[in-house]
N, C-alpha and C positions, 0 to 999 in steps of 0.2 A: 504494500500500500504506500502511496506517495506520502511524503512528510506533511504536505498541506492537508491531505485528507485525514491523516492521523491526528493532527492538531485540531482540526475542526470537530472530529469525533470527541476528543477530550474536552473541548470547549462546550460542546453540547451537553456533556455529562455535568460539567461544573455549573453551567447556567441553571440547571434544575435544582441546585442545592444552595445557591446564594441569592441575595437580592439583586434586582436589576441594576440598581445604582452601583453596587460593588462590582458586578460583572463588567459593566461598561467602563468603569474607572480603571480597574486593574488588568483587564485582559484585552482591551482594545489595542490594536497595533502590535500584538505579540504573535510570534510564530516560531516553529522549530528552525533554528539557524543551521545546525549541523548535527549529525550523528556519527560518532567515531568510537567504535568498540563499546566500552561500558559507559561512555560519556555522551550526554545529550546537552547541547547548548540551546537555550531559549533566548530569542531576541526580544528585548523590551524597549519601550520608547524613552525611558528616563530613569535616573538614579532612584527616584522615589518609588517607581513601579518595581524596580529591581529589589530594593530593600523590603518592600511589602510582600512580594512573592516569596522571597527567601524566608521571611519570618512567619508568614501566615499560611502559605499554600504549598510549601516545599514538600512536605510529607505526602500530601494529597496528589501532587503532580507526579511524584516518584511512583506512587501506586498505579496511577493511570498509565504512565509511560511504559512500565514493565509489562503491561498487557500486550503492547505492540512491539516493544523491544525488550525481550526477557532478560538480556544481559546487562541492562542499565543498572548502574550502581551510583553514578554521580550526575547531578544536574548543575550546570553553570548558567549564569544569566549575563547576557551581553547587551550593553546599551547600544541600540541602533536607531538613530533618529529617522523616522519614516520619511522617505522622499527627499532627504537633505544631503547634498554632497559634502565631502570633507572639506574643511577650510584650513587655510594656513594660519599659523599663530598670529601673524600681523593682521590678517583679515578679521580673525576673532576679536582681537584687541580693538580694532577700529569699530567693529559692530557693537562691542560692549560699551564703548565710550558714548556714542549717541543714545544707546539704550538707557544708560544711567540718566542722561538728560531727559529722556522721555518719562522715566519713572518719576523724576523730581517734578516735572511739569504736571504730572498726573496726581501730585500730592501723595505719592506712595513712598513708604520706607523700604529701601532695598533689602534690609535685613529680614523683613517679613516675607518668608518664602516657605514653600512646602517642605523643603529639606530640613528646616529648623523646627518644624512641628513634630511633636512626639504623639504618635497615634495610640489611642487606647479606646476602651469601650465607651468612654465619656464623649468622644468626638469622632468616632470612626465613621458614622454615617454622614456627618457634616462634611468631613474631609472628602469622602467618596463623592458626595454630591458636588462639591467644589471642583474636583478634578473632572467630573463629567461636564460641568459647565464650561470649563476651559476648552475641552475638546469639541464641544458642539455649541458654540456661543450663540445665544439667542434662540436655540432650538431645544435645549435640554434644561428642564427645570427653570422656567422663566415666569415669574421671578423666583429666585432662590431666597428664602427668608430664614435667617439664622438667629436663634435667640438663646439666651442663657444668662447666668448671673455675672456679676462684676468680676473682671480679671481672669476669665476662663479661656481666653484666646479667640474671641469672636473677631476682634479687629485684626489680629494676626491672620486669621483665615481669609477674611474677605480681601485684605491687601495682598495676600499670597496669590489669590485668584487674579488680581490685577497685574501683579508682577509676572506671573506665568504667561498671561495673555500677551503682554508686551514682549516677553522673551520669544514667544513663538510667532507673534504677528506684530513686528515693530511699528508698522504703520497704523495700527489700531488706535482709536481715540478713547482713552480711558480716563475717567475722572472719579476720584475718591473724595468724599467730604462728609461732614456730619449734617444732620438735619438742621442744626442751629446755623451752620454756614449757609445752607440752602435758604433758610428764612432770611438771614442777613442780606444775602445777595438779592433776594426778591424785594425786600423792603428798600434797599438802596436803588434798585432799578426803577422803582416807582418814584422815589424821591428825586432821582436824577433824570427821570424821563428817558430811561434806556431799557424799557421793558422788552423791546424787540431784540436787542442785543442779548439780554438775559435768556430769552427763549431760544435764540440761535445757539448760544453756548451750550445749553443743556439738551437741546434736541438733536445736536450733531454728534453725540458720543456713540461709540460702539458698545461700551460697557460703563454703566453707572453704578457706583458702589456707594450706598448711603448708610452711614453709621448712626446709631442712637435715634432711630426713627420715632421712638416713643415720645420724643420732645415736640412733635408736631401736634400732639393731642391738644385739642381746644383752640388751636390757632387756625381759624376758619380760612383766612386769606391764603396762608401757606398750604393748607390742605387742598384748597381749590386749585392752586397753581401746580402743586405736585401731582394731583390727579390728572391734569392735562398733560404734564410732562411724561408721566407714566404711560398714559394711553398712546401718546405720540411715538414713544420709543417701542412700546410693545407691538404696535401695528407695523412697525418697520423691522420687526424681529431683532431689535437691539436688546442686549442682555441687561437685566436689572438684578442686583444683589442687595438685599436689605438686611440690616443688622439691628437687633433690639434686645432689651433685657427681659422681654416678655412676649407671649404670643399676640397676634394682632388683636384678638377680642379682649385682651386684658389691658390694652392701651386706653387710658381714660379719654373720653370725648373724641374718639376717632370716628369719622364719618363711616357709615355702613358701606358706601360704595368703595371707599379705599380699603376697608377691611376685607371686602369681597375680592378686590384685586389682589391683595397680599396673599389671600388663601387660595388663589387660583393657580399658583405654581407649586413649589415644594417647600414645606416647612420642616426644618430640622432643629433640634436643640442640642446644646452643649452643656453637659452637667459637670459636677465636680469630679475630678479624676480620683481613682482609688489610690491607695498607698503605693502600690507597685509603680503606677504610672507617674505619680509625683516624684518618686525616686528617679525614674528614667528621665523626667524633665530636668531635674536638678543636675543630674550627671551630664546631660547634653549641654546645659547652660554653662557648667563649669568648664567643659572642654572648649566651648566657643570663647570662653574668657581666657583661654591659654593654660588652664590647669588640667593636665592630662591625668594626674594621680591625686585623687581626693579621698580621704578616709571614708569608707562607706558607712561607718557608724555615725560619722558627722552628718553625712547626707541623709541618712535615715532619721536622725534626730530632728533635723529641720523639717523633713517631709511629714513626720508624725506629730508636729506641733499643732496648736489650736488655731493656727492661721487659716483663714477661710478660703483664700483664692490663690491661684498660681502666680499672679503678678506680685502679690505680697511675699510669697515664698521666695521668688527670684530676687526680690529686694533684700531679704535677709541673707540670702546666699551671696549676693554682691557685697553686702556689708562685711561678711566674713572673709571673702576673698580679698577685698581691698585691705582689710586689717592685716591679714597674713602677708600680703605682698609688701605692705609697708614695713612690717617687722622682719621680713625675709625668712618666714617659717612656712611649713606646710600645714594646711588645715587638718586638725585632729578633733576627736570627740571632746577632749578636755578643753581645748581653747575655744571650741564652738559653744560649749556649755557656759564657759566663763563670759563670753561676749554676748550671747543671746538668751541665756537661761532666764534672767530677770524679765526680759521682754515677753518671752513665751509664757511664763508663770502669770504675768499680769493679764495677758490676752486671754488665757484660759479662764482665769477668775472672772474677767469682765464678760466673756462670752457665754459662760455657763449659768449666770444668775439672772434675776429679773431685768437688770439694766442691759444685759446682753440681748435679751429677747426684745425689749423695747427698741433698742438701737437697730436691730436686724429688721424689725417690722417697719420702722421709720425709713430706713435706707431702701427697703423694697418698694415702698409706696412714694418715695421721693418727698418725705415730710421731715419736719423737725420733731424730735421726741416730745417737746413741749406741746405740740399740736395734739398729740395722742393723749397726753396726761392732762391737758387743759380742759376748760369748760365748753369749748366750741361744739356745736351740733351740726356743722356743715356735713353734707353727704360724703365729701372726700376724706373725712376723718372718722366717721362713724364705723365704717367697715374695718379699717386698720385697728381701731380700738377694740372691736369685737374679736378680731383675730388674735389680738394680744391677750385678751381674757382667756380664750380657749387654750392658747399656748402656755400661759402661766398656770392654768388649772391642770391641764392634762400632762404637760411636759415636766413642770416643776412641782406639781402636787400642792400648790399653794391654796390655803383656805380663802374663801371669798372675801373675808374681812381684810386679809393681807393684800389681796389683789386690789381691793378698793383703795387702800393706802398708797400703793404704788401708782395708781391712776388718779392722782390728785385728790385723794381723800373722799372718794365716792362711797356711798352707803352700800353695805354688802348685799342688800336686796336688789339694788340696781345692777350690781355685778352679776348676781345670780340670774336675773331676768335676761341680761345681755348674753350670758353663756348659753342658756336654754334656747334663746331665739336663734343664735348663730348655729347651734347644733342642728336645729331643724332645717335651717336654710342650706346647710352643707349637704343634706340628703337630696335636695332638689336643684341645687345650683352648681353645675360642674365647674364653672369658672372660679367660683369662690373656693371650692375644694382644691382646684389647681393652684390658686394663690397660696392656700394654707400648706399644701404639699411642697411647694417651691421654697417657702420660708423654713419649713422643717428641714429640708435638705441643706439649706445654708447653715442652720443651727447644728446640723449633724445629729 
């Protein structure tokens, strides 16, 4: 049987056992490059695909290949860019120079790429969807809507999509910005009477990357303009990638028509990574910082701390590495505890008590803690207050009297009524339950 037919048969079997997104992402543009004795070489389109197949599918592929080539004992993966001739070093350098300029003009950080992302269960589907978008711009998962908590890598992922598109298609027009920047540009265009220039700028892109979309909630003018921009790009098969800290229907005061547009593509979430993934992230970050050898006990100590997100974990790692570099010593468990122990103890104490619950709820709903503990009865604070009551009661086992004191001296009967009310609402309101579950996840 020809190698191409063998590979197609193997792909057919694999496609039955994994999701469509994973299949398209990791097996597109792969084929059997050569068969030599007990060695089979598989061609892959990128280093990211090579690493993924080696780590996730190697055993499975070996099993399939031995059905057709019984002598197979080794599989190697060779990066072969599809349809691209080899370039001289000078040509590559010349190409990389204008590419860096393109990345900067697109507001992208060159360090945010797929190679620097550590893949785990918490972000596997999101990365797979992002890779699929790169390969089929405007045709696969449009829009792609990525949501998750603070500091979990959403911005890294969507900028990696932009950087990869510019690497593969340098002439593409890519623009990354926050929803607040979009609002600012829109307001300035009205003030300066340059609205047509504004429309031309945003309607001419091949890939629009919008971060923190939740902040357009309640901004009627911005939502109106973004709706028209979205429609214009979508009708021209231009790709839109949206990032948020919550699902579309959890964005306060988001127009139904925009919510419907956001839900019309693919929605993926990024959750908190498990301990093993946090260790892998910190190891990779240490190597990128020039530290090839870091005491694994020190890495595991940081990874298992009470810090809630990856960005903060990396911040503490940077603090340790900078301190060790300054002193000319290698990071060890002992000097890590000496430097970071007090910080981690304080964080654990703050995050595990009533004040930690209050702060987490306030952060989730973009409120001040005093808004939840205060006397206000506005709709935007009533639900967070009720969620807080449920968490203090169920998670910390606090009496209603004690909860009342934490929430501004409220009577225990008021707290009991609020608890019973939200408990009933949770049974019939899936969005409320989604909010509660998300906050529980942050609290651990």
